[in-house]
Each structure stands twice: as structure tokens, then as C-alpha cells.
N, C-alpha and C positions, 0 to 999 in steps of 0.2 A: 505493499497499500503505499504510495507516495504522500509526503507532506503537503498541510494545505499549502505551505508558503511556495514549495514544487508546482503544484495545481496552479496556482496565485499566480506564479510568476510566467508560465506556460503560458493563460490566458493574456496575461499583457505582453509578453514576448508577440502572442498571434496579430493583437491589434497596433504591436510597432511593425511588426514587417510589414500588415497591410498598408498602414499610412507610410514607411518608407518607399513600398513598389509604387504607390499611387502617385504619391510626389515626384519620385523620379522618372517615371514614363509621360507625365501629364506636362502638356505644353501652357502653363499657366502661371508661370515664376513672375513673369512681368505681362501687366496687364498695360499696353500701350493705348493713349485715348485717340490712337486714329484707326482704332478696330482692329487694331495688331495684337496679338499674343506671341510670346514669349520662353520657352521651356530651356531643361538642359537640353533639348537633343532636337527639339522643333521649332518651327517657324511657321506662325497662321495670320493669315489674311482671312477674315470673315470665318466663314466653315472649312477654306482649303489650306490645309496645312502640310509642310513638307517637310519631310525627316531630314536629320545631317546624315544618315545613311543611304540617302536619294543619290542618282548620279546627277542629275542635274542641278540639285541642290547648290552647290557653291558655283555656278555658273550665276551671275546678277544678285544674286540674294544678300543682304549685308546680314551675317552673323558673327559672333563676337568670335574671335581666334585668338583674342589677347592670353596671354600668359595665367592670368588671375578667373578665367573664365574655363580654363582646361583646365586648372587647379581645383574648380569648384568639381568638374564635370568627375576627374579624379577620386576627390574625395568623397563624393557622394555614391562614388562605384564601391570602394572600398567600404564606405560602411554600409552599403547593403549587401556586399558578398560576407561582411562581419553578421550581420544580421540572418540572411539566410544561413548562415553556417551556423548560428549559436541554435536558430530552430529546428534546425536538421542534429544536431547533439539531444536538444531536449525533447525533441519526441523518440529518439530513439531510445531516450535513457529512462523513459516509460516503461520501457520493458525491463530494464535493471532489478532485478529483488536484493543482490547483493550490498552491504553496507558501504564496500572497498569501491564501490564503481559509480559513485554518485559525484555527474560533473557539474555541481552547481557551481563551484568557485569557477571551472573552467568560462562556464556560460557568463558567471559574472562579468569575470575580465573581459570576455573579448566584448561582451554588451558595452565595459566601461571604453573600451578601445572606439567602439560602435558611435559612443556618445561624442568622443573626441574629434572623430573625423569628421561626422555630420553638423558638430557644433561650428566648428572652424569653417566647414565650408558653407553655411547658412551665413555666419557673422563677414566670412570673406564677401559672399556675395552679397549682402546687405549694403556693407559700406563701399563696395567699389560701384554696384549698380544706383547707388544715392548718390554719388562723384560724378562717377563720366556717362550716364545713363539718365539721370537727376529723375529718378525714381523716387516718389515718394511712400509715407506712411498711409497716407489717406485713404479714404475708400471710395473715390469718385472718379470713379476714369474715365468720366464725358471730360474733363479738364486736363487733370493730372495723369501721367504716365505712375501704375502704384503696384505694389506690389501685392502679386497674384495669391489666391488659395493654396496653389502646391508648395509657395514659399513660406507661406505659413504653417501648411501640413508638414514640411520639412523639419521648423523647428519642433514642431510638436512632438514627431516622433523622435529628434534627438533630444528632447526634455523626457518624454516615455524609454527609449532607450535607458537615461540613465536609472530613472526610479524605477525600472524592471531589473536592472545589474544592481540594484540594492536590497530587491526582493528575492535572489538569486543568491547573493551574498548571506542573507540569514540564512535561508536555506542550507547554506556550505552550511554555516555553522550546528542547525538542526542536525542536521546530517550526520 
């Protein structure tokens, strides 16, 4: 039987993973006042989105190729990979019945690293987007370029990964 902390941690981990995947994949990190949306991997005008992987994407489209933007993409990729690895380990550990095979401490460490990677990515994006793209925190996308819901979901997922790390840290003490 798994401890209450481990089950709570797994539920929080699933929510963290869902938030991370959605924020990573959606093109709503910046909502432009010109009916354009931008994410880490796509640029949308109206309902027409072009993904960075499209062959025709780099011809004529302005997309951020600066070092800071590539760093945000990389840090969010690392955060997503660590989050998914944590979920895999946590799910496999449900089958483990021995005290000696409790990976709660490992999961806590992975999630703490996830928090650091995603937190740095969100902070870097927030600072550089406000400086270089003139993005504001406001929610009136009619007059200003503002941070979209994907950005805020990434920030919430980073915070939730820290909380989940704490739960797994407590679970490692109980086990």
C-alpha cells in the first residue's frame, strides 16, 4: 500500500505534467494586439498557425532566433523531459512493494530540477519579452501586446513542480 503522501504527490505530478505539456505546446505565450499569437514553437495569425518545424516557416516569417529565446525553448524542453521522467518513475514505483525501492527522494530531486529549469525559463522570457517585445502584464490584448495564458500556465506549472517536489520529499521521509 502506498502512503498518502505518495498518492497525493502522484496526483499533483499528473496535474504538473498536464500544465507543462499544454504550456509547452500551445502558441499563446504572447498575445499581440495585431491578432497574432506566439508560442515557443509557433506563430499564429488569426486561425492560421505555422510551426517552427514547417519547411516554409523560416522564409518570410519573423520569429525570435535570439539566444535568450532559444535558451527559453531549451530550458522548457529540459523541464518537460524531467517532468515526464518523474511521472514515469512515480508510476512504475506504484508497483513496488518493498521499502528499499522507494524512489520518492529521486522524484523530489528531479522535480526540484524541473522547477529550476522552468522557473529560469519563465523569468528569462518575462524579462526579455517585456524589454525587447514590449509585452505587458495587462490583460487587454486589444491595445497592448501581453503575456498569454500559456506563459502563465508555465509559471503555475513551475510553482506546482516545486510543491510536488516538497510532497515527494516528505514521502521519502515517511518511507
